Backbone bond lengths (Angstrom), bond angles and torsions (degrees), N, CA, C in turn:
res aa  C-N    CA-C-N  psi(-1)  N-CA   C-N-CA  omega(-1)  CA-C   N-CA-C  phi
1 M - - - 1.418 - - 1.570 108.54 -
2 E 1.360 113.07 124.64 1.504 118.11 -179.63 1.513 112.15 -78.79
3 S 1.295 114.69 148.05 1.482 120.53 174.18 1.488 107.31 -88.86
4 L 1.336 111.32 168.01 1.463 118.18 177.22 1.526 112.78 -69.08
5 K 1.323 118.57 152.59 1.425 125.65 -176.61 1.477 113.60 -122.23
6 A 1.260 120.68 130.74 1.387 124.48 -176.53 1.580 110.54 -72.94
7 L 1.340 114.60 145.25 1.489 119.18 178.61 1.515 108.61 -89.72
8 S 1.308 118.16 142.58 1.451 121.78 174.83 1.497 111.39 -79.68
9 R 1.280 118.54 167.76 1.509 121.15 174.53 1.492 110.90 -57.82
10 E 1.319 116.16 -38.21 1.511 120.83 -178.06 1.548 107.56 -64.53
11 E 1.287 117.29 -45.47 1.450 120.98 -177.76 1.529 109.77 -66.92
12 L 1.337 117.66 -40.08 1.459 117.54 175.04 1.463 113.74 -61.74
13 R 1.294 117.48 -43.21 1.462 120.30 177.52 1.449 115.81 -61.97
14 E 1.356 117.73 -35.66 1.383 125.22 176.56 1.527 112.21 -70.35
15 L 1.299 118.58 -42.89 1.443 123.21 -176.33 1.554 112.60 -80.24
16 A 1.289 117.64 -35.80 1.456 121.12 -177.01 1.543 110.30 -145.51
17 P 1.290 119.73 78.66 1.522 120.13 -178.22 1.569 112.36 -61.31
18 S 1.309 115.52 -20.64 1.475 116.34 -178.95 1.542 112.94 -66.97
19 I 1.416 116.27 -17.83 1.419 118.26 173.57 1.535 113.09 -57.76
20 F 1.295 114.37 -34.43 1.427 120.58 -172.41 1.582 114.47 -97.81
21 N 1.339 112.19 3.56 1.495 119.40 179.12 1.498 110.38 -77.52
22 H 1.398 114.15 128.41 1.515 116.59 177.54 1.529 109.31 -110.92
23 T 1.264 121.84 7.48 1.479 121.82 172.48 1.536 107.71 -83.29
24 V 1.301 113.72 159.02 1.473 118.99 -179.25 1.521 111.84 -124.74
25 G 1.304 119.39 170.26 1.404 123.11 179.18 1.506 113.36 -64.24
26 P 1.339 115.78 143.53 1.489 120.31 -170.85 1.536 116.18 -66.41
27 K 1.357 115.04 -17.48 1.445 121.02 -175.47 1.501 115.42 -93.11
28 L 1.357 114.98 3.35 1.512 118.31 -175.48 1.506 109.93 -83.94
29 T 1.352 113.21 148.76 1.484 117.79 -176.60 1.573 109.27 -96.09
30 E 1.303 116.19 178.23 1.450 121.54 -179.30 1.484 113.64 -63.66
31 K 1.320 120.74 -17.05 1.416 124.72 179.68 1.532 111.76 -73.06
32 Y 1.337 115.54 -20.09 1.429 118.33 179.40 1.512 111.85 -80.03
33 V 1.290 116.96 120.22 1.510 124.96 -177.28 1.519 103.85 -111.94
34 H 1.377 116.37 100.77 1.392 121.14 -171.18 1.568 111.12 -67.47
35 I 1.351 115.76 135.99 1.486 118.48 176.29 1.526 106.05 -109.77
36 P 1.343 119.00 104.74 1.472 121.59 -176.20 1.539 111.37 -66.52
37 T 1.324 111.95 137.70 1.517 116.20 -177.71 1.486 112.73 -69.17
38 D 1.361 118.64 -31.52 1.466 116.70 179.55 1.583 109.89 -69.60
39 T 1.287 119.16 -27.12 1.447 122.03 173.99 1.521 112.30 -62.17
40 I 1.382 110.58 -45.56 1.504 114.74 177.52 1.504 112.79 -65.11
41 V 1.359 116.05 -38.35 1.466 119.14 178.79 1.552 109.17 -59.66
42 D 1.344 118.43 -43.84 1.442 120.21 179.83 1.461 111.48 -62.33
43 D 1.383 118.10 -39.83 1.418 122.34 -179.43 1.539 111.62 -72.50
44 M 1.279 117.23 -35.34 1.515 118.81 177.60 1.575 108.48 -66.09
45 E 1.319 114.63 -39.93 1.524 113.45 175.08 1.510 112.79 -61.69
46 A 1.304 115.45 -36.42 1.507 116.17 177.97 1.555 110.58 -65.46
47 L 1.328 115.21 -24.08 1.500 115.38 177.84 1.551 109.68 -93.56
48 G 1.302 120.82 6.39 1.407 124.36 172.52 1.539 113.48 99.49
49 W 1.334 118.28 3.56 1.482 120.25 -176.94 1.547 106.17 -107.38
50 V 1.376 114.32 127.30 1.470 119.42 -172.71 1.616 104.86 -118.42
51 P 1.391 115.30 146.90 1.416 119.55 177.41 1.537 112.77 -73.96
52 Y 1.390 114.49 138.27 1.484 118.34 174.46 1.494 113.39 -123.97
53 S 1.324 118.32 -12.84 1.500 121.97 -177.88 1.536 108.14 -154.97
54 V 1.287 113.97 142.74 1.508 120.95 175.23 1.545 109.31 -135.33
55 K 1.297 115.53 147.32 1.459 122.21 176.85 1.522 106.88 -142.02
56 T 1.341 113.32 149.96 1.485 119.71 -179.26 1.567 106.70 -132.03
57 V 1.356 112.64 155.07 1.431 120.79 173.84 1.552 107.30 -71.95
58 R 1.331 116.35 128.62 1.509 118.62 179.79 1.560 105.73 -75.83
59 S 1.347 113.93 135.14 1.462 120.52 -179.50 1.494 109.34 -158.93
60 R 1.310 113.58 141.78 1.495 120.15 174.93 1.517 110.92 -99.18
61 S 1.288 116.45 1.52 1.447 122.86 -179.16 1.539 110.51 -64.49
62 K 1.349 114.88 155.16 1.422 120.52 177.74 1.567 110.13 -68.47
63 N 1.345 113.34 -22.75 1.461 116.34 -178.98 1.573 110.04 -99.05
64 A 1.287 118.59 30.17 1.401 123.35 -179.68 1.563 112.60 -57.42
65 A 1.314 113.20 -34.27 1.475 117.41 -179.08 1.505 114.99 -65.50
66 T 1.351 116.79 -17.12 1.444 121.52 179.73 1.514 114.10 -96.24
67 K 1.339 116.09 -3.91 1.442 119.57 -172.92 1.523 112.57 -74.63
68 K 1.350 114.28 172.98 1.521 120.66 -173.93 1.581 109.58 -67.06
69 H 1.303 113.17 142.72 1.511 120.15 179.07 1.436 108.84 -145.07
70 L 1.337 117.91 159.57 1.487 129.06 -174.93 1.484 110.96 -122.39
71 V 1.291 119.82 132.64 1.372 122.46 171.74 1.646 105.05 -127.51
72 Q 1.393 111.24 132.14 1.446 116.98 -177.95 1.557 110.08 -109.99
73 F 1.352 115.79 132.68 1.412 119.83 -175.28 1.504 110.86 -118.07
74 F 1.362 116.22 152.22 1.434 120.04 166.08 1.506 107.45 -138.99
75 N 1.378 113.65 157.54 1.468 122.39 175.79 1.513 110.87 -104.49
76 P 1.338 116.58 115.19 1.476 115.27 -177.86 1.493 118.23 -60.95
77 D 1.340 111.80 -17.03 1.536 117.54 -179.38 1.553 111.09 -91.65
78 I 1.297 117.99 -3.42 1.475 120.73 -177.44 1.530 107.77 -120.24
79 V 1.307 120.47 108.26 1.410 124.87 -172.42 1.519 107.68 -139.39
80 I 1.335 115.91 146.35 1.472 122.37 176.02 1.484 106.56 -104.30
81 N 1.331 117.85 120.85 1.509 122.65 -176.92 1.558 106.76 -92.39
82 N 1.338 115.49 158.64 1.407 124.25 172.55 1.501 111.82 -86.34
83 E 1.305 119.46 -174.36 1.442 120.47 -179.28 1.524 114.62 -66.42
84 K 1.286 115.49 -20.43 1.481 124.08 176.27 1.473 114.29 -83.91
85 G 1.334 118.20 -3.08 1.420 125.90 -175.88 1.511 115.02 77.85
86 E 1.344 117.45 16.81 1.447 124.11 -177.72 1.562 107.92 -95.39
87 A 1.317 117.83 146.54 1.456 122.61 175.39 1.537 109.03 -57.22
88 D 1.305 117.62 122.28 1.495 121.85 -177.23 1.514 110.14 -118.96
89 M 1.334 119.43 -40.23 1.383 122.94 -178.35 1.499 112.50 -147.71
90 Y 1.286 114.37 147.92 1.577 122.83 173.72 1.478 104.95 -107.74
91 P 1.359 114.08 135.89 1.486 115.24 162.55 1.526 107.08 -63.65
92 Q 1.325 119.43 151.45 1.445 120.43 178.06 1.523 109.11 -139.35
93 L 1.317 114.00 151.82 1.403 122.76 177.79 1.559 107.72 -118.20
94 L 1.342 117.73 129.89 1.436 124.63 -173.73 1.592 106.04 -107.35
95 L 1.254 117.86 121.54 1.495 122.36 176.16 1.555 110.01 -107.10
96 I 1.328 114.74 120.57 1.486 121.17 177.64 1.477 105.60 -111.47
97 N 1.328 117.61 133.74 1.506 122.12 177.27 1.511 107.31 -150.53
98 S 1.344 114.63 165.55 1.407 122.71 169.74 1.529 109.68 -150.97
99 H 1.300 119.41 168.89 1.445 122.61 -179.20 1.464 110.59 -119.18
100 D 1.350 119.72 14.51 1.379 124.49 178.30 1.498 117.21 -113.60
101 G 1.357 116.50 11.34 1.449 120.65 178.97 1.527 113.77 80.04
102 S 1.306 118.82 6.65 1.478 118.70 -171.69 1.584 108.93 -84.75
103 T 1.362 114.63 -15.83 1.474 117.32 -178.24 1.498 109.89 -152.85
104 A 1.348 115.54 149.66 1.483 121.29 171.07 1.558 105.87 -75.53
105 V 1.321 114.02 171.02 1.454 119.44 168.18 1.469 106.39 -69.88
106 K 1.326 119.88 123.48 1.418 126.51 -172.18 1.517 109.55 -128.54
107 F 1.407 116.27 131.67 1.394 120.80 172.76 1.530 109.86 -116.54
108 E 1.320 116.79 139.62 1.426 123.68 172.30 1.513 108.37 -125.72
109 M 1.339 113.00 151.78 1.482 119.55 177.90 1.557 108.99 -105.10
110 G 1.301 114.66 145.77 1.459 120.94 -179.61 1.494 110.76 -154.17
111 V 1.358 117.70 -175.49 1.464 124.64 171.40 1.465 107.27 -131.62
112 F 1.347 115.94 141.84 1.445 124.65 178.56 1.464 110.37 -110.69
113 R 1.321 117.18 120.22 1.526 124.21 -176.31 1.514 107.32 -91.32
114 L 1.326 117.65 119.51 1.479 119.21 -173.97 1.592 111.01 -71.35
115 V 1.292 118.05 -33.18 1.426 122.32 -170.51 1.527 110.97 -64.46
116 C 1.361 117.32 -29.75 1.402 119.80 -176.66 1.576 112.37 -120.35
117 S 1.328 115.69 1.39 1.436 122.86 -178.17 1.557 109.60 53.96
118 N 1.290 115.62 44.21 1.445 120.98 -177.95 1.556 110.52 -130.38
119 G 1.296 115.48 151.17 1.474 119.07 -179.34 1.506 111.32 -116.26
120 L 1.329 113.91 160.26 1.430 122.81 173.39 1.560 109.63 -130.43
121 V 1.314 114.54 119.44 1.466 120.58 -175.95 1.563 109.55 -89.66
122 I 1.263 116.95 124.90 1.483 124.48 -174.00 1.529 110.52 -76.98
123 K 1.373 111.92 137.05 1.470 118.51 173.52 1.450 106.02 -133.82
124 S 1.341 117.29 113.55 1.470 123.23 -177.15 1.436 110.76 -161.01
125 Q 1.336 116.21 153.40 1.478 122.84 177.10 1.502 109.24 -75.12
126 D 1.335 117.95 -27.38 1.448 120.23 -177.84 1.539 115.89 -80.53
127 F 1.353 114.84 -27.70 1.449 116.89 178.98 1.516 105.20 -156.96
128 G 1.358 114.39 152.64 1.445 118.32 -177.75 1.522 111.87 174.85
129 G 1.303 116.69 -130.39 1.403 120.75 -175.46 1.510 116.34 -113.94
130 F 1.334 117.76 -170.05 1.423 123.40 177.11 1.541 111.22 -154.57
131 K 1.255 118.95 162.05 1.392 125.06 -177.86 1.558 108.83 -122.39
132 M 1.368 112.47 149.43 1.453 119.86 173.66 1.523 107.77 -134.33
133 R 1.382 116.13 113.26 1.444 122.32 -173.49 1.523 106.76 -72.84
134 H 1.314 114.61 151.76 1.510 124.62 175.77 1.450 112.59 -71.04
135 M 1.353 116.19 56.25 1.483 122.62 -179.74 1.493 111.74 -131.59
136 G 1.349 117.36 22.40 1.413 120.71 -177.74 1.470 110.29 135.24
137 Y 1.371 117.48 152.77 1.494 117.89 -177.87 1.534 105.94 -156.59
138 S 1.349 114.33 148.78 1.403 119.99 175.51 1.578 107.79 -148.06
139 F 1.303 114.87 148.04 1.473 121.32 174.98 1.534 111.41 -55.76
140 E 1.327 114.89 -42.01 1.457 120.27 -178.54 1.530 112.73 -61.71
141 D 1.305 115.40 -41.44 1.472 120.50 174.82 1.475 111.87 -58.93
142 L 1.280 117.25 -45.99 1.465 122.63 -179.26 1.537 111.36 -63.69
143 R 1.405 114.96 -42.14 1.425 119.24 179.58 1.505 110.85 -60.93
144 V 1.323 118.69 -45.53 1.448 121.33 179.12 1.571 111.62 -59.35
145 Y 1.271 115.87 -46.26 1.486 121.27 -178.83 1.557 110.04 -61.81
146 I 1.362 115.80 -45.84 1.474 117.56 -177.54 1.498 112.12 -69.06
147 N 1.317 115.99 -35.73 1.486 120.94 175.06 1.561 112.75 -61.02
148 Q 1.309 111.98 -36.43 1.509 116.83 -178.08 1.512 108.14 -68.87
149 L 1.365 116.24 -39.11 1.494 118.40 178.08 1.492 110.21 -67.15
150 V 1.339 118.08 -43.28 1.508 121.02 -179.84 1.538 109.84 -60.23
151 E 1.273 117.93 -34.93 1.501 120.38 -178.02 1.509 112.89 -66.03
152 T 1.385 117.42 -22.75 1.419 118.70 173.73 1.507 117.99 -85.94
153 L 1.352 117.91 -0.48 1.402 120.28 -179.14 1.535 115.34 -59.22
154 P 1.310 121.17 -37.35 1.466 120.95 176.97 1.493 110.91 -58.64
155 T 1.332 118.15 -36.49 1.479 120.65 178.70 1.537 110.61 -70.84
156 V 1.358 116.68 -36.77 1.476 121.13 173.05 1.524 109.49 -57.31
157 V 1.311 118.16 -51.80 1.434 122.36 -176.93 1.561 111.29 -62.70
158 A 1.310 114.97 -37.50 1.460 117.98 176.52 1.456 110.62 -64.37
159 N 1.297 120.27 -38.30 1.445 122.56 179.54 1.522 111.46 -69.28
160 L 1.375 115.94 -38.23 1.433 118.98 178.73 1.564 109.99 -66.88
161 N 1.288 116.85 -35.76 1.461 120.29 175.66 1.520 111.25 -63.86
162 K 1.313 113.09 -39.27 1.473 118.93 -179.44 1.499 108.56 -66.16
163 F 1.309 118.29 -43.62 1.442 122.26 176.86 1.587 111.01 -56.15
164 S 1.330 116.35 -37.78 1.403 121.96 -178.85 1.527 115.94 -73.79
165 Q 1.328 114.95 -21.06 1.445 121.25 -175.70 1.502 114.71 -93.61
166 V 1.394 115.84 -22.17 1.418 119.34 -177.02 1.531 111.52 -89.49
167 E 1.286 118.32 125.94 1.470 124.67 -178.25 1.508 110.51 -88.70
168 M 1.301 118.60 141.43 1.450 119.67 177.84 1.582 106.74 -109.53
169 T 1.331 112.88 142.14 1.525 118.81 176.85 1.498 105.62 -77.58
170 P 1.388 116.62 161.66 1.460 119.56 174.90 1.537 113.43 -52.07
171 E 1.288 117.24 -41.52 1.469 121.06 177.48 1.528 112.83 -59.88
172 Q 1.328 116.23 -45.44 1.405 119.91 176.81 1.524 114.84 -62.92
173 Q 1.337 116.00 -36.94 1.445 120.31 175.78 1.573 112.87 -64.57
174 Y 1.270 115.26 -41.23 1.484 117.69 177.36 1.509 107.72 -67.59
175 E 1.284 120.01 -43.39 1.481 121.32 178.20 1.475 110.83 -61.02
176 F 1.348 119.86 -44.13 1.455 121.07 179.13 1.526 111.23 -64.42
177 A 1.322 119.37 -43.23 1.470 122.83 -179.25 1.521 108.95 -60.10
178 N 1.315 116.20 -46.27 1.553 119.53 178.52 1.497 110.31 -59.60
179 K 1.327 119.42 -45.62 1.440 121.84 -179.60 1.596 109.75 -65.08
180 A 1.340 115.83 -35.57 1.466 115.51 176.86 1.501 113.79 -70.26
181 V 1.336 116.28 -32.49 1.422 120.17 173.31 1.535 112.74 -60.02
182 E 1.347 112.57 -42.64 1.470 117.96 -176.97 1.532 105.78 -72.22
183 A 1.353 121.15 -37.13 1.488 120.48 176.77 1.535 112.20 -62.78
184 R 1.335 116.17 -27.87 1.516 119.41 -179.20 1.531 111.57 -84.03
185 F 1.418 115.77 -42.50 1.430 117.15 -170.19 1.538 113.59 -117.51
186 G 1.358 117.95 -4.63 1.406 119.07 -171.62 1.506 109.75 77.78
187 E 1.291 121.47 -160.07 1.457 125.90 -176.19 1.559 110.58 -87.08
188 E 1.314 116.62 -1.29 1.511 119.93 -172.75 1.544 112.93 -72.71
189 K 1.332 115.24 -20.99 1.508 115.72 -175.26 1.540 105.05 -125.17
190 Q 1.278 114.83 133.34 1.464 124.70 174.70 1.486 111.44 -123.91
191 L 1.380 118.63 125.22 1.450 120.85 -175.67 1.472 109.80 -97.85
192 T 1.358 117.62 146.41 1.435 122.72 176.70 1.484 109.89 -74.96
193 S 1.323 114.01 167.86 1.525 120.61 -179.73 1.505 108.83 -57.05
194 E 1.320 117.99 -38.80 1.500 121.60 -177.72 1.554 108.86 -66.13
195 E 1.370 113.28 -39.60 1.481 116.13 -179.73 1.563 112.13 -70.00
196 I 1.314 113.52 -34.71 1.499 116.01 178.55 1.550 107.80 -68.69
197 D 1.317 115.83 -37.44 1.528 118.40 177.74 1.499 109.73 -60.79
198 N 1.335 117.79 -36.72 1.464 117.81 177.53 1.506 113.48 -70.62
199 L 1.366 119.76 -34.03 1.444 119.29 171.88 1.487 114.87 -64.15
200 L 1.337 115.53 -30.49 1.482 120.63 -175.40 1.548 110.93 -88.45
201 S 1.285 117.13 -9.10 1.513 117.96 -176.80 1.504 110.24 -77.29
202 A 1.301 114.37 148.83 1.522 120.65 177.93 1.417 113.18 -89.27
203 E 1.346 120.09 132.91 1.437 125.52 179.18 1.475 116.19 -94.11
204 R 1.397 114.54 -15.23 1.459 121.09 179.26 1.579 107.44 -150.28
205 K 1.349 113.00 163.70 1.391 115.15 -170.26 1.607 114.89 -70.96
206 E 1.321 111.50 -20.34 1.478 113.78 176.48 1.533 115.38 -70.60
207 D 1.389 113.68 -14.56 1.429 117.50 -179.71 1.540 112.83 -108.68
208 Q 1.302 113.55 13.95 1.499 119.48 177.17 1.553 110.41 -81.38
209 G 1.348 114.88 142.24 1.466 118.15 -178.83 1.502 111.10 126.66
210 N 1.324 115.15 177.69 1.463 123.65 -176.17 1.491 116.14 -119.72
211 S 1.359 116.51 11.29 1.489 116.35 179.90 1.525 112.01 -72.03
212 V 1.255 119.04 156.05 1.437 125.17 178.80 1.558 108.26 -52.13
213 W 1.297 119.20 -38.82 1.443 121.59 -172.69 1.573 110.68 -70.20
214 V 1.334 117.60 -49.53 1.437 120.45 -175.98 1.567 109.91 -71.03
215 V 1.386 116.39 -37.54 1.464 116.94 177.56 1.547 110.62 -63.67
216 M 1.347 117.28 -43.37 1.437 120.01 176.90 1.483 110.22 -59.41
217 N 1.316 121.08 -47.18 1.491 122.51 -177.56 1.539 112.18 -64.18
218 R 1.318 119.69 -32.46 1.441 121.62 177.70 1.548 108.06 -68.03
219 V 1.304 117.75 -43.54 1.465 120.99 -170.76 1.529 106.41 -76.47
220 Q 1.340 115.69 -47.11 1.481 120.18 -174.12 1.538 112.73 -62.16
221 E 1.351 113.18 -39.36 1.464 116.11 -177.74 1.570 110.62 -67.52
222 K 1.290 117.67 -40.95 1.439 121.79 -178.97 1.524 111.09 -72.69
223 L 1.249 118.46 -36.54 1.531 118.97 178.67 1.543 107.73 -73.77
224 T 1.286 120.70 -27.43 1.435 122.01 179.29 1.521 110.16 -74.85
225 N 1.332 113.63 -46.60 1.474 118.25 -171.68 1.552 112.74 -82.69
226 G 1.369 116.55 -17.97 1.420 116.65 177.68 1.556 111.40 72.34
227 G 1.375 111.90 -164.14 1.494 116.23 175.06 1.482 114.17 94.08
228 F 1.469 117.93 -14.79 1.390 118.87 179.27 1.513 111.94 -89.65
229 S 1.321 116.74 163.54 1.478 120.87 -175.86 1.547 110.95 -93.82
230 Y 1.277 115.09 150.67 1.502 120.59 174.35 1.519 106.12 -152.63
231 L 1.355 114.29 166.45 1.422 118.82 176.23 1.515 110.83 -102.37
232 N 1.329 117.46 132.06 1.498 118.51 179.71 1.551 110.93 -79.53
233 A 1.314 116.86 -176.94 1.428 123.48 -174.83 1.526 110.90 -56.84
234 K 1.374 118.29 -26.97 1.419 124.01 -179.27 1.562 113.99 -90.87
235 G 1.280 111.38 0.33 1.472 114.86 175.49 1.559 110.82 89.48
236 K 1.343 116.87 4.97 1.534 118.52 -178.64 1.480 110.13 -90.79
237 P 1.339 114.30 143.11 1.491 118.54 177.59 1.541 112.51 -68.98
238 R 1.331 114.71 139.97 1.434 122.19 178.52 1.528 109.59 -140.49
239 K 1.346 118.39 159.56 1.441 120.76 174.55 1.541 107.13 -111.28
240 A 1.390 112.87 133.96 1.462 117.96 -177.75 1.555 109.21 -74.07
241 R 1.253 115.99 145.09 1.433 122.95 178.34 1.548 108.53 -89.03
242 A 1.328 113.88 153.05 1.444 115.60 174.04 1.501 112.64 -76.92
243 I 1.302 118.76 158.42 1.459 125.57 -179.51 1.567 105.67 -77.30
244 K 1.299 115.35 116.72 1.522 119.33 -179.23 1.561 108.99 -107.03
245 N 1.322 118.66 -28.63 1.460 122.79 -175.78 1.570 106.39 -77.30
246 F 1.288 121.86 124.34 1.460 121.84 -177.38 1.444 110.73 -70.42
247 T 1.355 120.61 -28.15 1.482 121.34 179.92 1.507 107.86 -67.02
248 Q 1.305 117.23 -43.70 1.392 123.65 -178.01 1.552 109.11 -65.85
249 D 1.373 115.56 -37.23 1.426 120.01 -178.55 1.540 110.85 -67.65
250 I 1.319 119.25 -39.87 1.390 123.88 178.85 1.522 110.51 -64.89
251 D 1.359 114.80 -45.83 1.475 121.28 177.62 1.462 112.90 -55.11
252 F 1.385 114.46 -48.73 1.471 120.01 -179.11 1.492 111.81 -65.65
253 N 1.324 120.76 -39.74 1.460 123.10 179.53 1.505 111.02 -66.32
254 Q 1.330 118.39 -36.62 1.472 118.14 176.62 1.472 113.20 -70.56
255 K 1.306 118.45 -30.93 1.454 120.24 174.29 1.498 111.03 -71.78
256 I 1.287 120.09 -34.59 1.436 121.20 173.13 1.547 111.90 -62.90
257 W 1.323 114.49 -41.89 1.562 117.61 179.32 1.456 108.66 -60.74
258 S 1.383 118.45 -43.54 1.481 121.36 -179.92 1.569 110.83 -61.73
259 L 1.323 113.93 -38.07 1.490 119.20 179.34 1.516 111.26 -63.30
260 I 1.278 116.12 -49.39 1.537 118.67 -175.90 1.565 108.87 -65.16
261 E 1.275 117.76 -30.09 1.483 119.29 178.25 1.540 112.01 -61.72
262 E 1.374 114.52 -31.58 1.421 120.77 177.79 1.525 113.66 -63.65
263 Y 1.322 114.20 -27.17 1.497 117.70 -172.28 1.553 109.95 -101.57
264 A 1.387 117.05 -8.59 1.449 118.31 -178.42 1.472 111.27 -110.95
């Protein structure tokens, strides 16, 4: 199983040039104090967190360079091992920023599972993210916020262990899968029993079992990646598309986290 790999500055610039853009939207006032994303990336690396993935909002607008973008970080020294002592997951920090005033600097916490190259964004009252408004910035403020998130990691690991220890009945699995489908699509798509069975089936040995954790991973991965068949409102077969929009991806992942908390 391969570990995550940090992206170089050249790779970041090629994948998401908006990270290095220091211009701002034309409608912003003097009260807006822009916080450049590349500055935060430099400071995150100084704190031990390196970028491994970037995503941007697709736009044909002339102001595309100011639009919302996402940078995902991991810390090579902070890893969650499986029962065999092997690296299984990395805690991740997600940075969301824009240069047009549409969003504050926002951090979310999550976990990245190596076996399926998929992430889960945490949503909880006990631990989660923070925001920094575009009204000033300092490395010290960032350091305090990041340290506060890191301090919650033992609680995160304890919850993940709890998810792995609680077994779900077949009825609970079907209920969870249906709730996850609604979280992904709303009420517009209903899956048949056969399609739900497909969502719940394990594709690899690491996902076999009935614990809350492995059931969640099976369903979440398939609903995120799409490609499965379902019947639309008119009863015609369709194939689900993968989630491409990172805002939608984060929202869906946080809903999934809330769902599994109900069962654990």
